[in-house]
N, C-alpha and C positions, 0 to 999 in steps of 0.2 A: 566545577561550578557549571550549572546548566547554561547553555547558550541562549539566554533569554532574548537576545537581539534578533533571533530568527523568527520570533512571534510576529505574525502579520505578513511575513515575506511570501511572495509567490516563488516557488522553486522551479517552475517550468510548465510548459504546455507540450503535450505530445499527441500524436495521432496513432490510432491502432486499427488494424483490420482483424476482425474476429474470424478465425478460420476453423473449419471442422476438425482437423487433426488435433490441434491443441485442446479443443473443447472435449473431444472424446478421451484423450489421454488423461486430462485432468479429472474427468468423471471416473475413469477406471482407477486412478490413483486414490480417489476417495472411496473406492469400493462400491460405486453406483453403476450397476450393469444395465441401466435403462437404455434400450435401443434408440430412444429419442435423441440421445446425444451424438449419434452417428449420422444424422440426416443433414441434408444440404441447408436447411434453415433451422437447425437445432437451437433450442434455448440453451443458455449457458447454465452450468450448475450455480447454485446460490452464492458461493464464495469466489467464483471465477473473476470478478472485477479486481480482486487483489493481485492477480497475476497477469491481467490483460497487457500491461505495458511491457512485460517480459516476453510474451508470446504474441507478437503481432505488431510490434512497433514499426511505424513507417518514418524513416528519417533518422532522428537522433539515436534511437535505440535505448533500451533500458528504461528504468523508471525515472521520471522527473521527481527527485526527492531530496531528502536531507543530505547534508555534507558529511557522509559517513567517515571520511578521512579525518574530520575534525572531532568526531565523537569517539574514535578509537584511542587506545593508549593503554599503558601498563596499569593493571588493576581495574580495568573497565571491561565489562562484558555486555555486549549488545544482545538484547532479548526482544522477541516478538511479544508485544503487549496485546491489547484488544484490537479487534477489527469489527466494523459494522457497515451495513449497506442500507441505503435508503433508495428504493426503486420508484421511478416514475413510470417506467415500462421495462419489460424484461429484455436485456440484450440478446441478440441471436447471431448465429453464424451468418456471415455476409455483411453485418453492420460495420461501418467505418465510424469510429468515435474519436472525438477530441476531448482530452482531459486536461484541466488546469489544476495544479496542486498548490495549496496554500498551507503554511504552518499556522494552525489556529490556536495552539496553546503550547507553552513550555513552562514546566514547573518542576520542583524537586521536593522530595520528602526525606527527612532524616530517618535512619534506621537505628534500632536500639543497640546495635553493635558498633556504632560510630561511623558506619558507612552511610551511603545515601543512594537514592534512586532518582534518576533524572527521567522525565517524561516529555516526549516530543509528539504532539498530536498533529496529524496532517489530514486534510480533506481534499479529495480529488473529485471535482464535478465533471462527469462525463456527459457529453452531449452528442447528438447526431451531427456528423461532420457536414451533412448537406442541409438539413432543415434547421439545425441549431437548437432543436428541441431537447430539453433535459432528459437523460436516460437513467442514470444512477449516480449517487454520491457514495464514494468509498471513504470511510473514516478509519484511520489507522493510528495506533499508538505504539511508538518505539520506546523501549525502556532501556536505560543504561544502568546497570548495577555497578556502583562504585564501591570497591572494597574500602574498609576503614584504613586510616593511616597506620603504618607499621610502628609498633612501640618497642623500645628496647626492654628486654626482660632480664 
């Protein structure tokens, strides 16, 4: 059963420093050879906000996110669902950003095989740590594929 009690909860706030090395490595991993990603004030690749909290966290480390340990279990597979980004301005190397993550939706869908899919939608609002101006909102959907119950044959 989906953890609907998570809806509306803030899962944490984090601070990140965007560094040139991770931006360049990320761009290379995407197959984007643009030299702009190697400069001291490089823009980040379009999907980089998804990994910012893993590459540049100041303090707590890692992503402020869902309680993965509560979502794991036998017959449950954790999948990457959708991701989207709403930019107010483009993040750049040298930026220090603060992001607060909120679980904005939790729902489930029945599958025709008797299993179900659980959906957990989070939104992280990233703002400039100094000016507090909004920079980018990262929206992510985590999906749990729950196998159907075993039946005796």
